[in-house]
N, C-alpha and C positions, 0 to 999 in steps of 0.2 A: 096860738103860735108861741113856739118856745123861744126864749132869748138865747143868744150865744154866750157861752162862758166867758167871764171876764178873763182875758188871757194877758199875762204879764211877761213879755219877752225881755230877758236881760240884754241890754245893748251896750253896756259898759264893762270894760275890764276892771274888776275890783282888786284893790290892793289891801283893803281892810275888810273886816266882817261888817255886814249890813243886817241890821235888825229888821226882820220882816213881820214882827209880832202884830203890827197894826193891820196886816193884810189878810185878815180872816173873814169868812162869811158873816160871822156874828158881828164883827166891828164894822164891816162895809155895808150891811144891810141898809137899805133906803138912802145911801149916799149916790150922788151923781158922779159921772165919770170925771168931771172937772173938780169935784171936791176930792175924789180919790187921788187924782193927778197931783194935787197940791199938798197931800199928806207928807209931813217930814219924817224920814226914816234915819234913825241913828246909824252913822257910818264912821267908825273910827272915833276921833274926838270931835266930829262934826256932824252935820246932818245933810241929807240929799232929798230933794223932792222926788215922789214916785216917778214923775215923768222925765226926770233927769237919768233915771237908772233903767227904766223899762219903757219899751213900746207897749202901748195898751190897746187892746181891741176888745170887742164884746161888752156886755153890760150886765150879765147875770152875776151878781155878787155871791150868790149861793153856790156857784160852781166856778171855782177860781183855778186857772191853769198857770203854772210857772213854766215858762219854756226857756231853753238854753241855760238852765239854772246852774249854779255853782256851789261848791262847798263853803263859799263865803257868805251864802244866804242863811242866817241864823234865825232861830225862833220862828220858823214856818209853822202856822197853825196853833201858836201859843194861845192858851186860854180859849180855844175856839169851842163853840157849843152848837153849831149847826152846819148844815151844807157839806160840800166836799171840796178837797183840794187835791189837784193832780200836779205832780212835779215831774217834768220832762227833763231829766238831768239830775245832778246831784244835789244834796241838800246838805246844809251846815249843821252845826251844833244845835242842840235842844229842839229838835224837830218834834212837833206836837207837845211841847213843854205845858203842863197844866191843863191839857185839854180835856173837856168835859164830855163833849158829844161830837158828832160829825165824823168824817172819814178823810184819811190822807192816803193817797196812792203815790209811792216814789219809785220811779222807773229807773233811777241810777242807784248811787250808793249814799247812805246817810252817815254823817260823821257822829262824833261821840254824843253821848247822852240823849239819844232818840228815845222817845216814850214808847 
């Protein structure tokens, strides 16, 4: 039986850039959804928990889908080395920054410095 992709649906109107560098298949491998929910993401000069910003469904950390994404989501796929990331919406700066392996599909537009 195949697991459903870990789907992160943006639920907050972001006024600053949010670093999504931690939300990669490599980094989330073997983490539970509650561990993922509590990860702190840099947001402007502060930090937000993943579950404050995203609705989370699914559990397959090797297939991560960002839904309703915006150009405020920076560093999606940064330093990733496995799995795949699908972005339904726009992506912010530094998409795929330092990425070693894995795949990123972006259905919207990517901002500056996409790898």
